[in-house]
C-alpha positions, 0 to 999 in steps of 0.5 A: 723129541722122537715119539716112541711107537704105542703098543697096545692088546686088543682083546678080539677084533671089535677092539681095533677101530676103538684103539686105534682112534684112542691112539694106538700105533700098534696091535699085539694079536694071536692065538694060544696055540703059538703066542703067550699071554695074550688078552685075548684069542685071535684065529687066522681069519681073525688074525687076517681082519685084524691085519686089513682093518689096521692097515687102513688106517695106517697102524701095525700089526704084530703076532705072537710066536712067543711060545715054549715049543715042543718037538710036536708044533715044530713042523706046524711053524713054517706053515703059520709064518707063511699064512702070516706073510700072505696076509701081510703082518708086520712082524712076528713076536717070538722067544724061540730060536725055532720061530727064527729058523722057520722064519728064515725058509718061510719069510726071510724078509718078515721083521722078528721081535724077540720077546723071552719075558725074562732075559733081554736083560743087557744089550749085549744080548739083545744085540745078538739076536739082533745079529741073527735076524730080530729087528726088535729086542723087547727087555725084560720088566725086571730091569730099572730106568738106567739099565733101559737105557744104557741098553738103549744107547748101546743097542743095534735093534729096536728097543720095546718096553712095557709102561703099563699093565701087569706082568707074568711072575711065573708060568708052568707047562703043567696045567696045574689048576686043572689037575687041583680040580681034577683032583678034588673031583671038580670041573674047570673049563680051560679053552680059549680064555674062559677059564675062571677068572677070579682066581688068586694066590693070597699072600697074606702077610703083604695083602697081595693077591695074585690072578692065577689062570690057566691057558694051552700053555699051561699055568700062569702067575702074575703080579699082585700090582700094574705097572703105571709109567705115564708120569715118568716117559721123559728119559725113556723118550729121550733116550729114543726107546721104539716103542711103548706096550700097554699089555691088557691081558685080564683087563677090560676093553674099556679099561684099556681103551680109556688108558691108551687115550691118556697114554697118547696125550702123556706121548704127544706131549712129552715130544712137542712140549715137556715143560708141559708134560711135567706140568700134567703128568700127575692129571694123567697118573690121576686119570688112572687112577679113578678107572684102576680096579680097586684090587689092582694098586699102581707101581712103577716095577723095577723101572726105580729098584734093583731086583732082588732075587 
């Protein structure tokens, strides 16, 4: 059985080697100016170092350029992509066609991973972007397992699926939190992910707490639970899904390292001996539950249910 890539999101340069040792195959890095909801802020120099370290250990680095771009940033895109080409980044993650057009000019051989977070819900759309130049489509988090497998069966591009971590529920380009605090006459630091990390929207009826934070791209409201599919990987692996992503936004480095180790074991066992995976998958889930923050219940997201609009 084919082993999918295990893709993780380091918080800093210091996380690259431990995550590589834990079993990660590839890393997503970037800076807020160009990328959305990153686990950590990576300057150009940081990205260069990340590529050097990762490549030295046979790993890949994908750089996030999936922000929502307005006219003022469009002239910067070709220069930034040229830099990524020069340091030999393995791929660019994009959602805005402006990035695709800039890449055609600045780095026509650069691999492009299409990611809009919400609109990759059918195989035809994935193939549309593939025919425009994308080599991978990152599927929406709101589709179920049957839809994921059907998309893979008909896809002309690689397919990436998030298997662990929180997901975005809402984004506004406006600084809603900052504006609120300013209205109250209070100061709030919103720079390089130093913003207040313990802010939530509380749904008292359901007892849900939705993490909320701001960065250069605006205000983000995240899911109250974390996806965890460590015990339900076999169908996707049999279907040939190309990449499994662990999203580490608002998590600690130690947590992501331990989760990566467990998913590495799950993937390797399932590929080599599906019967053994069936025997140990409950234990793997239990190991994650032991280190899971008490305010972040685990669930299977939309993998086994229909989206209700």
